[in-house]
C-alpha positions in Angstrom: 251.6 68.9 135.5 253.1 71.5 137.9 256.0 71.1 140.3 258.8 72.9 142.1 262.5 72.3 141.9 265.7 73.9 143.1 267.6 72.9 140.0 267.6 76.5 138.8 270.3 79.1 137.9 269.6 81.1 141.1 269.4 78.0 143.4 266.0 79.0 144.7 262.9 76.7 144.6 261.0 77.6 141.4 257.6 76.5 139.9 257.3 74.9 136.5 254.4 73.6 134.4 254.0 71.2 131.4 250.8 70.5 129.6 249.6 67.3 127.9 246.8 67.3 125.3 246.8 63.6 124.7 246.1 62.0 128.0 249.7 62.2 129.2 251.3 60.3 126.3 253.3 63.5 125.4 253.9 66.8 127.1 254.6 70.3 125.7 257.6 72.5 126.6 258.3 73.3 130.2 256.9 76.7 131.3 258.7 78.6 134.1 256.0 80.2 136.2 257.4 81.7 139.4 260.5 83.7 138.5 261.4 84.6 142.0 264.8 85.8 143.2 264.4 86.5 146.9 262.0 83.7 147.8 261.5 80.0 147.5 258.4 78.9 145.5 257.0 75.7 146.9 253.8 73.9 147.9 252.4 73.8 144.3 248.8 73.1 143.5 247.1 72.9 140.2 243.4 72.9 139.1 241.6 73.1 135.8 238.2 73.5 134.3 237.9 73.3 130.5 240.5 75.6 129.0 241.3 77.3 132.3 244.3 76.1 134.3 245.3 77.7 137.6 248.6 77.0 139.3 249.0 78.2 142.9 252.1 78.1 145.1 253.6 79.9 148.2 256.6 82.2 148.0 258.6 82.0 151.2 261.6 83.7 152.6 262.8 84.8 156.1 260.1 87.5 156.4 257.2 86.4 154.3 255.0 83.5 153.2 252.8 84.7 150.5 250.4 82.8 148.2 250.9 83.3 144.5 249.1 82.2 141.4 249.1 82.3 137.6 246.1 81.5 135.4 245.9 80.3 131.8 242.8 80.6 129.6 244.1 78.5 126.8 244.8 75.0 128.2 248.2 76.0 129.7 249.6 77.4 126.4 250.2 80.8 127.9 249.8 82.3 131.4 248.8 85.7 132.8 251.0 87.6 135.2 251.8 86.3 138.7 249.1 87.3 141.2 250.2 87.6 144.8 247.9 88.1 147.7 249.5 90.7 150.0 249.1 91.0 153.7 246.5 93.7 153.4 244.3 91.6 151.2 245.1 93.3 147.9 246.4 91.5 144.8 249.8 92.5 143.5 250.4 91.7 139.8 254.1 90.8 140.0 256.6 89.4 137.5 
């Protein structure tokens, strides 16, 4: 499960994830994915295939609207760095 909320210390919209390995009966700890200070992270989407979980969202402020993503290769236990598609088509591995 992935979602965004503004119930955070900095007051921004942020993205979180929780995994269930028993069909939704129980869930693991909440994982904080977006870690943005100057943008709101919203419009969350999630996809999975086997042990791979991809969580994608948009980081928006007054000057930008950038897609971002983090990928897990271990059923959502851990995630790689934030990948952001920049305006020139390159990927920036941000926080």
